[in-house]
C-alpha positions as CSV (number, residue, x, y, z in Angstrom):
1,X,80.5,53.2,13.1
2,X,79.0,52.5,9.6
3,X,80.9,54.5,7.0
4,X,77.8,55.6,5.0
5,X,76.3,58.7,6.6
6,X,72.6,58.8,7.4
7,X,70.7,60.9,4.9
8,X,68.6,63.8,6.3
9,X,66.2,63.3,3.5
10,X,63.0,61.2,4.1
11,X,63.3,57.5,3.9
12,X,60.7,55.2,2.2
13,X,59.3,54.8,5.8
14,X,58.1,58.4,6.0
15,X,54.4,58.7,7.1
16,X,52.5,60.8,9.5
17,X,49.2,59.5,8.1
18,X,47.7,56.4,10.0
19,X,45.5,55.6,6.9
20,X,48.7,54.6,5.1
21,X,50.0,51.0,5.4
22,X,53.6,52.2,5.8
23,X,52.6,54.2,9.0
24,X,52.1,50.9,10.8
25,X,55.2,49.1,9.5
26,X,57.7,48.8,12.3
27,X,60.7,48.5,10.1
28,X,59.6,51.7,8.2
29,X,59.1,53.4,11.6
30,X,62.6,52.5,12.7
31,X,64.1,54.0,9.5
32,X,62.3,57.3,10.2
33,X,63.3,57.3,13.9
34,X,67.0,56.8,12.9
35,X,66.8,59.6,10.4
36,X,64.9,62.0,12.7
37,X,67.3,61.4,15.5
38,X,70.3,62.1,13.2
39,X,68.7,65.4,12.0
40,X,68.0,66.5,15.6
41,X,71.5,65.5,16.8
42,X,73.0,67.6,14.0
43,X,70.7,70.6,14.6
44,X,70.2,70.8,18.4
45,X,68.0,73.8,18.1
46,X,65.3,72.2,20.3
47,X,67.5,71.4,23.3
48,X,65.4,73.4,25.8
49,X,61.8,72.3,25.2
50,X,61.6,68.9,27.0
51,X,64.0,66.2,28.2
52,X,63.7,64.2,25.0
53,X,66.3,66.1,23.2
54,X,69.0,66.5,26.0
55,X,68.5,62.7,26.7
56,X,68.9,61.9,23.0
57,X,72.0,64.0,22.6
58,X,73.6,62.7,25.7
59,X,73.0,59.1,24.7
60,X,74.5,59.6,21.2
61,X,77.4,61.7,22.4
62,X,78.4,60.0,25.6
63,X,77.3,56.5,25.3
64,X,77.4,55.7,21.6
65,X,80.3,57.9,20.4
66,X,78.1,59.9,18.0
67,X,76.5,56.9,16.3
68,X,72.7,57.1,16.2
69,X,72.5,53.6,14.9
70,X,73.7,52.2,18.3
71,X,70.7,53.4,20.3
72,X,68.9,50.5,21.9
73,X,65.2,49.9,22.0
74,X,65.1,50.8,25.7
75,X,67.0,54.1,25.0
76,X,64.6,55.0,22.2
77,X,61.6,54.4,24.4
78,X,63.1,56.7,27.0
79,X,63.4,59.5,24.4
80,X,59.8,58.8,23.2
81,X,58.4,58.7,26.7
82,X,60.0,62.1,27.6
83,X,58.1,63.8,24.8
84,X,55.0,65.3,26.3
85,X,53.6,66.7,23.1
86,X,54.0,70.4,23.8
87,X,54.6,70.8,20.1
88,X,57.1,73.6,20.6
89,X,59.8,71.7,18.8
90,X,57.6,71.6,15.7
91,X,56.9,75.3,16.1
92,X,60.7,76.1,16.3
93,X,61.9,73.5,13.7
94,X,62.8,74.8,10.3
95,X,62.5,71.4,8.7
96,X,58.8,70.7,8.9
97,X,56.1,69.8,6.4
98,X,54.3,72.9,7.5
99,X,57.3,74.9,6.3
100,X,57.4,72.9,3.1
101,X,61.0,71.8,3.9
102,X,62.4,68.8,2.0
103,X,63.3,67.0,5.3
104,X,59.6,66.7,6.2
105,X,60.4,66.3,9.9
106,X,57.6,66.4,12.5
107,X,59.1,65.1,15.7
108,X,55.9,65.2,17.8
109,X,54.0,63.3,15.2
110,X,56.8,60.7,14.9
111,X,56.5,60.2,18.7
112,X,52.8,59.7,18.4
113,X,53.4,57.2,15.6
114,X,55.8,55.3,17.8
115,X,53.2,54.9,20.6
116,X,50.5,53.9,18.1
117,X,52.7,51.3,16.3
118,X,54.4,49.8,19.4
119,X,51.2,49.4,21.3
120,X,50.2,50.0,24.9
121,X,53.4,50.5,26.9
122,X,51.6,52.4,29.7
123,X,49.9,50.5,32.5
124,X,46.5,49.4,31.4
125,X,44.7,50.9,34.5
126,X,46.5,54.3,34.0
127,X,45.5,54.3,30.3
128,X,41.9,53.5,31.3
129,X,41.9,56.3,33.9
130,X,43.4,59.1,31.8
131,X,42.5,58.3,28.2
132,X,38.8,59.1,28.5
133,X,37.9,62.2,30.6
134,X,34.2,61.7,29.8
135,X,34.1,58.3,31.4
136,X,36.1,59.4,34.4
137,X,33.8,62.4,34.9
138,X,30.7,60.2,34.6
139,X,32.0,57.9,37.3
140,X,32.9,60.9,39.5
141,X,29.4,62.3,39.3
142,X,27.9,59.0,40.3
143,X,29.9,59.4,43.5
144,X,27.8,62.5,44.4
145,X,30.9,64.5,45.3
146,X,32.8,61.8,47.1
147,X,35.4,61.7,44.3
148,X,36.4,65.3,45.0
149,X,36.7,64.5,48.7
150,X,38.7,61.3,48.2
151,X,41.1,63.1,45.8
152,X,42.3,65.0,48.9
153,X,42.7,62.0,51.2
154,X,46.3,61.0,51.4
155,X,45.7,57.2,51.7
156,X,43.4,57.3,48.7
157,X,46.0,59.2,46.7
158,X,48.6,56.6,47.7
159,X,46.3,53.9,46.4
160,X,45.7,55.8,43.1
161,X,49.4,56.1,42.6
162,X,50.0,52.4,43.1
163,X,47.0,51.3,41.1
164,X,46.6,53.9,38.4
165,X,50.1,55.6,38.2
166,X,48.6,59.0,39.0
167,X,51.1,60.9,41.2
168,X,49.9,61.2,44.8
169,X,50.9,64.9,45.0
170,X,49.4,66.1,41.8
171,X,46.7,68.7,42.2
172,X,43.7,67.3,40.5
173,X,40.7,69.4,39.2
174,X,37.4,69.0,41.0
175,X,34.5,67.5,39.2
176,X,31.5,69.9,38.9
177,X,28.2,68.8,40.4
178,X,26.4,70.2,37.3
179,X,28.0,70.0,33.8
180,X,28.3,73.0,31.5
181,X,25.7,71.3,29.2
182,X,23.3,71.0,32.1
183,X,23.6,74.7,32.7
184,X,23.3,75.5,28.9
185,X,20.1,73.4,28.8
186,X,18.6,75.5,31.6
187,X,19.6,78.7,29.7
188,X,17.9,77.5,26.5
189,X,21.2,77.4,24.6
190,X,20.6,73.9,23.3
191,X,17.2,74.8,21.7
192,X,18.2,77.1,18.8
193,X,19.1,74.6,16.1
194,X,22.1,74.9,13.7
195,X,21.3,78.5,12.5
196,X,23.5,80.5,14.8
197,X,26.6,82.5,14.1
198,X,28.7,80.4,16.5
199,X,28.5,76.9,18.0
200,X,30.5,76.5,21.2
201,X,32.8,73.5,21.7
202,X,33.2,73.8,25.4
203,X,35.7,71.0,25.7
204,X,35.5,68.1,28.2
205,X,37.4,70.1,30.9
206,X,34.9,73.0,30.9
207,X,32.1,70.5,30.6
208,X,33.1,68.4,33.6
209,X,35.4,70.5,35.7
210,X,35.1,74.2,35.2
211,X,31.7,75.1,33.7
212,X,32.2,78.7,35.0
213,X,34.8,79.3,32.2
214,X,32.1,78.3,29.7
215,X,29.5,80.5,31.3
216,X,31.9,83.4,31.2
217,X,32.6,82.7,27.5
218,X,28.9,82.7,26.7
219,X,28.3,85.9,28.7
220,X,31.2,87.7,26.9
221,X,30.2,86.6,23.4
222,X,26.5,87.5,24.0
223,X,27.5,90.9,25.4
224,X,29.2,91.4,22.1
225,X,26.1,90.5,20.1
226,X,27.2,87.0,19.0
227,X,24.4,84.7,18.1
228,X,25.6,81.6,19.9
229,X,24.4,78.0,20.2
230,X,25.5,75.1,22.3
231,X,25.2,71.5,21.3
232,X,24.1,68.4,23.2
233,X,26.3,65.4,23.6
234,X,29.7,66.8,22.7
235,X,32.6,64.6,23.8
236,X,36.4,64.9,24.5
237,X,38.5,65.9,21.5
238,X,40.5,62.7,21.8
239,X,43.8,64.2,22.8
240,X,44.1,62.1,26.0
241,X,43.4,59.0,24.0
242,X,46.0,59.8,21.4
243,X,48.6,60.5,24.1
244,X,48.5,56.8,24.9
245,X,48.3,55.8,21.2
246,X,44.6,54.9,21.2
247,X,43.7,55.9,17.7
248,X,40.4,54.0,17.8
249,X,39.1,55.9,20.8
250,X,40.2,59.2,19.3
251,X,38.3,58.4,16.1
252,X,35.2,57.3,18.0
253,X,35.0,60.6,19.9
254,X,35.8,62.7,16.8
255,X,33.0,60.9,14.9
256,X,30.5,61.6,17.6
257,X,31.5,65.3,17.7
258,X,31.4,65.7,13.9
259,X,27.9,64.4,13.9
260,X,26.9,67.1,16.3
261,X,29.0,70.0,14.9
262,X,28.7,69.6,11.2
263,X,25.1,70.7,10.9
264,X,26.2,74.0,12.4
265,X,29.2,74.2,10.1
266,X,27.1,73.4,7.0
267,X,24.8,76.3,8.0
268,X,27.8,78.7,8.1
269,X,28.6,78.8,11.8
270,X,32.1,79.1,13.3
271,X,33.1,76.5,15.9
272,X,34.5,78.4,18.9
273,X,36.7,76.3,21.2
274,X,37.6,77.3,24.7
275,X,40.7,75.2,25.3
276,X,43.7,75.6,23.0
277,X,44.6,71.9,23.1
278,X,41.1,71.1,21.8
279,X,41.1,73.7,19.1
280,X,44.5,72.4,18.0
281,X,43.0,68.9,17.8
282,X,40.0,70.0,15.7
283,X,42.0,72.3,13.5
284,X,45.3,70.4,12.9
285,X,45.0,66.8,14.1
286,X,41.6,65.5,13.1
287,X,42.1,66.2,9.4
288,X,45.2,64.0,9.4
289,X,44.1,61.3,11.9
290,X,40.6,60.4,10.8
291,X,39.7,58.3,7.8
292,X,37.1,58.2,5.0
293,X,34.1,60.5,5.2
294,X,35.2,61.7,8.7
295,X,38.4,63.0,7.3
296,X,36.6,65.0,4.7
297,X,34.2,66.3,7.3
298,X,37.1,67.1,9.6
299,X,38.8,69.2,6.9
300,X,35.7,71.3,6.5
301,X,35.3,71.6,10.2
302,X,38.9,72.7,10.6
303,X,38.2,75.8,8.4
304,X,35.5,76.9,10.8
305,X,37.4,76.3,14.1
306,X,38.5,79.4,16.1
307,X,39.8,79.9,19.6
308,X,37.4,81.9,21.8
309,X,39.7,84.9,21.9
310,X,40.5,84.6,18.3
311,X,36.8,84.8,17.4
312,X,36.0,87.8,19.6
313,X,39.1,89.6,18.3
314,X,37.8,89.1,14.7
315,X,34.8,91.3,15.5
316,X,36.7,94.0,17.5
317,X,36.2,96.6,14.7
318,X,32.5,96.0,14.4
319,X,29.9,98.3,16.0
320,X,28.6,95.5,18.2
321,X,32.0,95.1,20.0
322,X,31.4,96.2,23.5
323,X,34.4,98.1,25.1
324,X,32.3,99.5,27.9
325,X,34.3,97.9,30.7
326,X,33.3,99.0,34.2
327,X,36.2,97.6,36.3
328,X,39.8,96.6,35.7
329,X,42.2,93.9,36.9
330,X,44.8,96.6,37.3
331,X,47.6,97.7,35.0
332,X,49.7,94.6,35.5
333,X,48.4,91.2,34.2
334,X,50.7,88.3,33.8
335,X,49.7,86.3,30.6
336,X,50.9,82.8,29.9
337,X,50.9,81.8,26.2
338,X,49.8,78.1,26.0
339,X,52.0,75.9,23.9
340,X,49.1,74.4,21.9
341,X,47.9,78.0,21.0
342,X,51.4,78.7,19.8
343,X,51.3,75.6,17.7
344,X,48.2,76.9,15.8
345,X,50.0,80.1,14.7
346,X,46.9,82.3,15.3
347,X,48.5,84.7,17.8
348,X,47.4,85.4,21.4
349,X,44.1,87.1,20.9
350,X,43.0,86.5,24.5
351,X,45.9,88.6,25.7
352,X,45.3,91.2,23.0
353,X,41.7,91.5,24.2
354,X,42.8,92.2,27.7
355,X,44.5,95.4,26.3
356,X,41.0,96.6,25.4
357,X,40.4,97.1,29.1
358,X,41.6,100.6,29.9
359,X,45.1,100.7,31.5
360,X,45.8,97.0,31.2
361,X,49.3,96.1,30.0
362,X,49.8,92.3,29.9
363,X,53.3,90.9,30.4
364,X,53.6,87.8,28.2
365,X,55.4,84.6,29.3
366,X,56.1,82.2,26.4
367,X,57.7,79.3,28.3
368,X,56.0,76.0,28.5
369,X,54.3,75.3,31.9
370,X,55.1,71.6,31.6
371,X,51.6,70.2,32.2
372,X,50.8,69.1,28.7
373,X,47.7,67.0,28.8
374,X,47.9,64.1,31.2
375,X,51.7,64.1,31.4
376,X,51.9,66.0,34.7
377,X,49.4,63.7,36.3
378,X,51.5,60.6,36.0
379,X,54.2,59.2,38.3
380,X,56.7,59.4,35.6
381,X,55.7,62.9,34.5
382,X,54.9,64.8,37.7
383,X,58.4,65.8,38.7
384,X,59.8,66.4,35.1
385,X,56.7,68.6,34.4
386,X,57.5,70.8,37.4
387,X,61.1,71.1,36.3
388,X,60.2,71.9,32.7
389,X,57.7,74.5,33.8
390,X,60.1,76.4,36.2
391,X,60.9,79.1,33.7
392,X,57.2,79.8,33.1
393,X,56.6,79.9,36.9
394,X,59.5,82.3,37.4
395,X,58.4,84.4,34.5
396,X,54.9,84.8,35.7
397,X,56.1,85.7,39.2
398,X,58.6,88.3,37.8
399,X,55.6,90.1,36.2
400,X,54.6,91.2,39.7
401,X,50.9,91.1,38.8
402,X,47.9,90.4,41.0
403,X,46.0,88.8,38.2
404,X,47.4,86.0,36.1
405,X,45.9,84.8,32.9
406,X,46.1,81.8,30.6
407,X,43.8,80.4,27.9
408,X,44.6,76.8,29.1
409,X,42.7,75.5,32.2
410,X,45.3,72.7,32.8
411,X,48.1,75.3,32.7
412,X,46.2,77.2,35.4
413,X,46.3,74.1,37.6
414,X,50.0,73.8,37.0
415,X,50.6,77.4,38.0
416,X,48.4,77.0,41.1
417,X,50.3,74.0,42.3
418,X,53.9,75.1,41.5
419,X,53.7,78.9,41.6
420,X,50.9,79.5,44.1
421,X,48.6,81.5,41.8
422,X,45.7,80.2,39.8
423,X,45.5,82.1,36.5
424,X,42.1,83.1,35.1
425,X,40.9,82.5,31.5
426,X,40.9,85.7,29.5
427,X,37.2,85.3,29.0
428,X,36.6,85.2,32.7
429,X,38.7,88.4,33.1
430,X,36.7,90.1,30.4
431,X,33.4,88.9,32.0
432,X,34.5,90.5,35.3
433,X,35.6,93.7,33.6
434,X,32.1,94.2,32.4
435,X,30.9,94.2,36.0
436,X,31.1,97.3,38.3
437,X,33.0,95.5,41.1
438,X,34.3,92.6,39.0
439,X,37.7,92.6,40.7
440,X,36.7,93.5,44.2
441,X,38.3,90.3,45.4
442,X,41.3,90.0,43.1
443,X,42.8,86.6,42.4
444,X,39.7,84.6,43.4
445,X,37.5,82.7,41.0
């Protein structure tokens, strides 16, 4: 072992900004990896969030006699690949830039940097299938519903696993026959221009897979007197692309979205986002990953971004807030707090809104469900995701509630597959609570 200890202070290779030349320097990256691994090995606070940390600690302790410098490239890649970007280690870590600590440690961003610098290490076909949900959904719609059928055919799923690396047993979301945007156009929500109080960023998942969540969000906001607009041509937030290190695709999609959203922001509107992963991207990631004019636009956009529950909660004390609920999901509601909502530090306003329904007492489960973007869909990620989510599954079951809730649609898929119950979005629960017999068939969507 080298006598000189590894300093916990940042090296000259520190960078989380891809517009800086040092970000792309492999030698600089290696310095920061070594430092970060040494800090984490000494701290160990984040042992429980994913397998990256237990694997790292075991390699250093049991294989390399405590010497971080002896980690091989293959071992480092194992640690990187086990990070599924839940962001909870950054939330827990006391050494982050967000906290102003001198160590300036952001483990998830360092893992993103590794994937961006080291290039495409995932199979090309898997990357193509998972990095662009808009493209995949477009192809699925062209099949006129056949894609949904084939996703349940065992032989086809075997082929998908071999060709694309998508696990044969993963419950995949259906593609909607009509997009949310198609519905919004029919409702006249695309015709108002950028002079509304709110513009909705429905997210690619609601757009292509579950437009009903978007419809419920629109219904609830309108019920509460919100002057809402929708926008034509919104694309994915870019998170699936960034998971595979494709910064170019992320920036392309962000640019297109900024072109469509900024006129609303310039006119004073809030950007209300349905999925926490996407609100996190717009609020926290775009201002640091984009470049030039887009970065400046993203900073301004970020100030206007709000989660759907966060926005409705912000007007709860106004006269227009409508608490005239006509039905109830029952006293017990099991609420799962999505990791990417926790990462934003804005609280769980979707849960808090459920308390406005008379008699409802949500039980909150804070554990990660393990899905985390496209990670749970892959051959390498499917089984670890189920293991990592077990505490969340058990916690939701322990609440003994008929209705489960989560703000994250992908988390809902994970619970449906591994816990047997499909949680509802808080906006969907609120939409039902405004109806006389909204919960006549509890647990169904």
